[in-house]
N, C-alpha and C positions, 0 to 999 in steps of 0.2 A: 836387442835383448836387454831388459832392465835387470840389473843386479840389485837384490834387496840389501839394504844396509844392515850390517850387524850392529847390535848395540855396543856402544863404546865402553860401557861399564858392565861387567858381568852381573847377572841377577844374584842377589843375595837372599838366602832363606830368611824367613821371618824369625824374629827373636823367640826363643822358647819362653820368654817371660811375658809374652803377649797374652792378654786375657782371653783372646779368641782361641788360641791353642790350648790354654788351660781348661776352657769350657768344652772344646770340641772333642778331645780324646775321651772323656767319660761319656759324653753324649753319643759318640760313635759306638762305643762298646755297648751301651744300653740299647741303641737301635738294633745292633746286630742280634742281641738276645731276643728282642721283641719280634724281629722278623722271623727268627727261628721258631719261637713260640707260636706265632701266627701261622707259620707253615704247618706245624703240628696240628693246630686247631683245624686248618683247612683240610688236611689229610683225613682227620677224624670225621669231619663233615662229609667228605667224599665217600668214606666207608659207610656212613649212616645212610646216605642217599642210595648207594649201591644195594644195601641190604633191604631198604624199603622197596626198591624197584623189584627185587627178587620176590618179596612178599606180594606186591601188587600183581606180578606175573602169575603167581600161584592163585591169587584170587580170581584173575581173569580166566584162567584155565578151569577153575571150579565153577564159575558162572557159566562158562561154555558147556561144561558137562551137564549142569543143571538144566540149561536151555534144551540141550539135546534130549535129556530124559523127559522133560515136560512135553516136548513135541513128539516124542515116541520115535525119534530117529535111530535109537539103538535097538529097536525091536518093538514088540507090541507094548502098548502102555497099559500097565496093570498096577494094582496097589503094591504088589510084591516087588515089581521092577522099580517103582518110585521109592519104596522104602530102602531097597538095596542102593539105589542111586544116592539118596540122602545120606545113607550110612557111609558110603565111599567118600562123598564130598565132605562130610563131617570129619572123617579121619584125615583126609588131605589137609583141611584147614587147621585141625588141631595140631598136626605135625608142623605145619608152616608157622603157626603161632608160637609153638614151643621153640622152634628154631630161631624165630625172630627175637623172642625173649632172651634166649641164650646169647645171641649175637649182641644184643644191646648190653647185656652184662659184660661180655668180653670187651666190647668197645670202651666201656667205662674204665675197666682195669687197664686196657692197653693205652688209653689216653693218659691216665695217671702215670703209667710206667714211662711213656715217652716224655712227659713233662719232667719227671724226676731225673731221667737220664740227661736231659738238657741242662737242668739246673746244676 
């Protein structure tokens, strides 16, 4: 069994006067803040993507309803049934669009609040 040799002289910490350490500390602090700000930005992007997927899901549901109405799968195909179907789909999409707009506004305010709380 080989024994590893211990260094004969103990390791000494680098001098605090070293230009490397003088540069490294502020750089490390700046990187820490940058990483936190990047994390906030990525969280906001994640929220935006989630809200867009909710909107796309509503659009897909509305398109499915429209297809069913046009094929007469919900009953007999008449002008009144088509008008009712269009009206329902229009209401659904108007609500989804208003919700989407509200969420975008809230995300902007939330993003600014997150940035200011970090700063």
